[in-house]
KEPAMAR-958851 format. One line per 4 residues: number of its first residue (from 1); for each residue x, y, z of N, C-alpha, C, O. Coordinates in steps of 0.1 Angstrom, whole numbers. Example, Ala and Ser with C-alpha at 12.3 -4.5 7.8 and 13.67 -1.06 7.14 Angstrom:
BEGIN
1 = 132 -57 78 123 -45 78 132 -33 78 142 -33 85  128 -22 71 137 -11 71 129 0 79 134 11 80
end
This chain:
BEGIN
1 = -161 175 -170 -157 187 -170 -156 185 -153 -152 194 -145  -159 180 -151 -157 181 -137 -143 174 -135 -134 180 -129  -141 161 -139 -128 153 -141 -117 163 -143 -108 164 -136  -118 171 -154 -105 180 -155 -106 188 -143 -97 186 -135
5 = -112 195 -140 -117 205 -126 -106 196 -118 -95 200 -115  -111 184 -113 -101 181 -107 -87 171 -107 -79 165 -100  -88 175 -121 -71 169 -125 -64 180 -121 -54 179 -113  -69 194 -126 -65 208 -123 -60 209 -112 -48 211 -109
9 = -70 209 -102 -71 212 -86 -59 203 -85 -49 209 -81  -58 185 -87 -47 181 -78 -31 183 -87 -21 181 -80  -29 186 -97 -20 196 -100 -19 210 -94 -8 214 -95  -28 221 -87 -20 227 -80 -21 223 -65 -16 230 -57
13 = -28 214 -62 -22 205 -52 -8 203 -51 -2 208 -41  -3 197 -57 5 188 -62 17 200 -58 25 202 -49  14 207 -71 24 223 -67 27 224 -54 36 222 -45  14 231 -56 14 236 -39 26 232 -26 34 240 -21
17 = 22 212 -24 24 208 -16 39 211 -18 43 216 -8  50 209 -28 62 212 -30 62 222 -29 67 224 -18  58 236 -36 61 245 -29 63 246 -14 75 248 -10  51 246 -3 52 241 8 59 237 17 59 241 29
21 = 72 222 8 80 216 16 96 226 13 106 227 20  92 230 2 101 236 2 110 251 5 122 255 6  95 258 8 92 270 17 93 269 30 98 278 37  88 255 37 93 250 54 106 244 51 108 238 61
25 = 117 241 44 131 238 41 138 249 43 147 249 52  133 262 34 139 273 32 137 277 44 148 277 50  123 284 54 122 292 63 126 284 72 132 293 79  128 272 79 138 267 95 144 255 91 142 243 92
29 = 152 262 85 168 253 83 173 247 98 178 236 100  172 255 107 174 246 117 165 234 126 168 228 136  152 235 117 146 226 124 143 213 110 139 201 112  145 216 102 151 209 91 163 199 96 165 187 99
33 = 169 208 95 186 199 101 185 188 112 188 176 111  176 195 126 176 192 134 164 176 130 161 168 139  159 173 116 149 164 122 134 169 123 125 162 118  131 181 129 117 182 132 115 190 123 122 200 118
37 = 101 183 119 92 192 110 83 204 111 81 214 104  76 199 124 63 206 132 50 205 120 49 202 108  42 210 128 29 215 118 24 203 104 19 206 94  28 191 110 22 180 96 28 180 89 23 174 79
41 = 41 184 86 50 185 72 47 171 65 46 170 53  47 161 72 46 146 68 34 147 62 32 136 56  27 154 61 10 153 58 14 159 42 8 154 32  23 168 40 23 177 30 35 167 20 33 170 8
45 = 44 158 22 50 148 15 42 135 12 44 129 2  35 133 21 25 119 19 16 127 9 15 120 -1  9 140 7 3 144 -3 15 146 -19 11 144 -31  23 149 -16 31 149 -31 32 132 -33 28 126 -43
49 = 36 126 -25 35 112 -29 26 108 -41 27 104 -52  15 111 -31 1 111 -38 3 115 -54 2 109 -65  5 126 -50 0 131 -62 9 130 -70 5 133 -81  23 124 -70 37 120 -84 32 102 -88 38 95 -96
53 = 23 99 -81 18 81 -82 7 84 -91 6 79 -102  -2 93 -86 -12 96 -100 -7 100 -113 -8 95 -124  0 111 -110 11 117 -121 14 105 -132 7 103 -142  24 99 -127 27 90 -136 17 77 -138 22 67 -143
57 = 2 77 -133 -4 63 -136 -14 78 -147 -14 71 -157  -19 88 -150 -22 95 -159 -19 95 -169 -26 95 -179  4 95 -170 8 102 -180 11 85 -188 8 83 -199  16 79 -182 18 62 -190 6 59 -197 6 55 -208
61 = -4 60 -189 -20 67 -207 -16 74 -213 -20 74 -224  -9 80 -211 -5 90 -225 -16 106 -225 -18 113 -235  -21 107 -215 -29 115 -209 -18 131 -205 -6 131 -205  -24 138 -204 -17 151 -208 -10 154 -194 1 158 -194
65 = -21 149 -178 -19 161 -170 -18 175 -167 -16 178 -155  -19 183 -175 -17 192 -172 -9 201 -184 -12 212 -188  3 191 -189 9 195 -197 7 202 -206 16 207 -212  -1 203 -207 -6 218 -221 -17 227 -213 -21 237 -217
69 = -20 221 -201 -27 240 -198 -26 250 -198 -36 256 -195  -14 256 -201 -19 267 -207 -20 274 -220 -21 285 -224  -20 255 -228 -26 257 -245 -43 257 -239 -50 267 -241  -48 246 -232 -61 244 -230 -65 263 -224 -72 270 -231
73 = -59 268 -210 -67 280 -206 -70 292 -217 -75 303 -216  -64 285 -230 -60 300 -237 -67 297 -251 -62 300 -262  -82 288 -249 -81 289 -262 -81 273 -263 -89 266 -259  -74 272 -267 -68 257 -275 -67 244 -270 -58 236 -268
77 = -82 242 -269 -82 231 -270 -76 216 -275 -68 215 -284  -81 201 -263 -75 192 -267 -84 182 -276 -96 183 -276  -77 173 -282 -86 169 -291 -98 157 -279 -109 153 -283  -92 153 -266 -95 141 -261 -109 149 -255 -121 145 -258
81 = -107 162 -245 -114 169 -243 -130 175 -251 -142 177 -246  -125 176 -260 -130 183 -275 -142 166 -280 -154 167 -282  -136 158 -279 -144 147 -275 -156 146 -263 -168 142 -264  -153 149 -257 -160 152 -245 -173 156 -242 -183 152 -236
85 = -167 166 -252 -177 180 -251 -186 180 -265 -193 189 -268  -184 170 -272 -188 164 -284 -203 173 -292 -204 180 -302  -208 170 -286 -227 175 -284 -230 192 -283 -235 201 -290  -221 191 -270 -222 202 -272 -215 216 -276 -217 228 -275
89 = -207 208 -282 -195 219 -295 -201 213 -304 -192 212 -313  -213 208 -308 -220 199 -322 -210 198 -332 -211 203 -342  -200 191 -329 -190 188 -336 -200 176 -348 -206 165 -346  -198 184 -361 -203 179 -376 -191 162 -373 -181 160 -366
93 = -199 151 -384 -193 138 -384 -175 132 -386 -168 122 -384  -175 151 -394 -162 151 -404 -145 155 -392 -133 152 -393  -154 162 -383 -151 173 -372 -148 153 -363 -138 146 -362  -157 152 -360 -156 141 -351 -144 129 -358 -135 123 -352
97 = -146 129 -367 -133 118 -376 -120 123 -371 -111 118 -366  -123 138 -375 -105 147 -378 -102 142 -360 -93 135 -358  -108 146 -352 -110 142 -333 -103 128 -335 -92 125 -331  -111 121 -339 -102 106 -334 -89 107 -339 -78 107 -332
101 = -90 109 -351 -72 102 -351 -69 112 -351 -59 113 -358  -71 124 -346 -59 133 -337 -56 129 -324 -45 133 -319  -64 122 -316 -67 120 -302 -53 104 -298 -46 99 -290  -60 103 -312 -49 86 -316 -38 88 -320 -30 79 -318
105 = -32 99 -326 -19 100 -328 -15 108 -319 -3 105 -315  -20 119 -312 -12 122 -298 -7 110 -290 5 110 -288  -15 100 -286 -16 89 -279 -8 81 -283 -1 75 -274  -6 76 -300 9 74 -302 20 79 -299 31 75 -295
109 = 13 90 -302 35 94 -298 38 98 -280 49 100 -274  24 99 -275 24 104 -259 29 87 -253 41 87 -251  27 82 -253 24 65 -247 37 61 -246 42 57 -236  45 64 -260 61 55 -258 70 73 -252 82 74 -248
113 = 61 84 -252 75 91 -246 69 91 -232 78 92 -223  59 91 -228 56 86 -213 66 77 -205 71 78 -194  67 65 -218 74 52 -212 86 59 -208 91 58 -197  92 68 -222 104 76 -216 110 82 -200 118 79 -192
117 = 98 91 -204 100 100 -188 97 93 -175 104 94 -165  86 86 -176 89 70 -165 99 70 -159 101 76 -148  109 61 -168 118 58 -168 134 65 -163 143 63 -155  130 73 -171 141 80 -166 137 91 -150 146 95 -141
121 = 124 95 -148 121 94 -135 125 85 -126 128 89 -114  126 69 -133 130 62 -113 140 55 -125 139 44 -129  151 64 -129 167 64 -129 171 67 -119 177 60 -111  165 86 -117 169 92 -109 167 89 -98 177 89 -91
125 = 157 86 -92 149 79 -77 164 67 -78 174 67 -71  160 61 -86 173 49 -82 188 56 -79 194 51 -69  194 64 -85 205 67 -81 205 71 -65 211 63 -57  198 85 -62 197 82 -44 194 69 -39 203 64 -32
129 = 183 64 -40 178 55 -32 193 42 -33 194 33 -24  200 42 -42 211 36 -46 225 44 -34 230 46 -23  224 44 -38 232 58 -27 243 61 -40 254 63 -36  242 61 -52 253 62 -59 252 78 -66 256 79 -78
133 = 249 84 -64 240 100 -67 256 111 -65 261 115 -55  259 112 -78 270 125 -78 266 134 -84 255 135 -89  276 145 -83 271 157 -91 271 156 -104 265 166 -109  275 147 -111 276 141 -123 264 131 -127 259 135 -138
137 = 261 125 -125 253 111 -129 241 120 -120 233 111 -119  236 130 -113 226 140 -113 216 142 -120 205 137 -123  229 155 -125 233 165 -140 223 156 -150 211 157 -152  231 149 -153 230 135 -164 218 133 -164 213 136 -175
141 = 210 129 -154 195 120 -152 186 129 -150 174 126 -151  192 144 -146 178 151 -140 181 153 -163 173 148 -171  187 158 -165 183 160 -184 175 154 -194 167 157 -203  182 138 -185 172 131 -193 161 135 -189 153 139 -197
145 = 159 134 -179 144 131 -180 136 145 -180 124 146 -182  144 156 -179 138 170 -184 139 170 -201 131 178 -206  147 165 -208 145 165 -222 132 154 -225 125 155 -236  129 146 -214 120 141 -224 109 147 -219 99 147 -225
149 = 112 152 -207 92 156 -202 92 167 -216 81 168 -221  101 174 -222 99 185 -232 93 178 -240 81 182 -241  97 167 -247 95 166 -256 75 159 -254 65 162 -261  76 153 -246 62 147 -241 51 161 -237 39 161 -241
153 = 56 169 -231 50 184 -236 46 191 -246 35 197 -246  55 190 -256 53 192 -272 42 186 -274 31 192 -275  44 170 -275 33 164 -280 20 173 -276 18 183 -282  14 168 -265 3 177 -264 -2 186 -265 -14 188 -267
157 = 11 199 -261 10 211 -266 3 214 -281 -4 223 -286  10 201 -287 14 208 -303 0 199 -308 -4 203 -320  -10 188 -299 -21 186 -306 -30 196 -301 -42 195 -303  -26 204 -295 -37 214 -286 -45 222 -303 -56 222 -309
161 = -26 227 -306 -30 234 -314 -35 228 -330 -44 233 -337  -28 215 -333 -37 212 -341 -55 207 -345 -61 203 -356  -61 210 -328 -69 204 -326 -78 219 -330 -88 219 -338  -73 232 -322 -78 244 -325 -83 246 -341 -94 248 -344
165 = -71 245 -350 -73 244 -362 -86 233 -369 -85 226 -379  -92 235 -365 -102 223 -363 -118 229 -362 -128 224 -368  -118 238 -354 -127 240 -348 -128 253 -355 -120 260 -362  -147 256 -349 -149 271 -359 -147 278 -344 -144 272 -334
169 = -150 295 -347 -146 302 -332 -157 304 -325 -156 312 -315  -170 297 -329 -182 293 -322 -177 284 -308 -178 287 -296  -168 270 -318 -169 259 -309 -155 259 -299 -151 252 -291  -151 274 -305 -138 274 -297 -145 283 -282 -141 282 -270
173 = -154 289 -285 -161 298 -274 -164 287 -264 -158 285 -254  -176 280 -272 -183 274 -262 -173 261 -258 -177 256 -248  -163 257 -262 -156 249 -252 -149 258 -239 -152 258 -227  -143 264 -244 -139 277 -234 -151 280 -221 -148 280 -209
177 = -159 282 -224 -172 285 -216 -178 271 -205 -184 269 -194  -173 261 -216 -178 248 -210 -169 243 -198 -172 235 -189  -154 250 -200 -146 245 -192 -141 248 -186 -135 241 -178  -139 268 -187 -134 275 -178 -143 285 -169 -139 291 -158
181 = -156 285 -176 -162 295 -171 -174 290 -160 -181 299 -154
end
């Protein structure tokens, strides 16, 4: 549970750091144009960079890094977290086997999709690094990355749907209490 909450915190910090960078840029355009960031903006960029590196690592492993947060938060557990809480949820041997199969199937789909997403993100960064970005190339690269992100997120969300179907109402309640209360 602590690990998941750490990941959720990192997601929140990363999103918050990105929002802070965007907000600072919008609120103080003359300072940004002059190259002045003031008040530790560099640390915000470093925080985002650390978050992106952790995202890349976790997603490369096939894990969701918050991609199925909407489901998990609202009573749709994922197979990996159910297995982490199997004793507390009192999974039957059949349920445990089913969760392992579901987790393995999810990882079987999510790892190749994650590799495609990370490659698409790298291609987008490479456009800018090479100075080769145009409106058309950026639009195409972003479309590719977001299509792949949608595929990966769907894999994780659908695994949460299937997981819920294998649990009793009481097990879902226990899961929610363990993870969210």
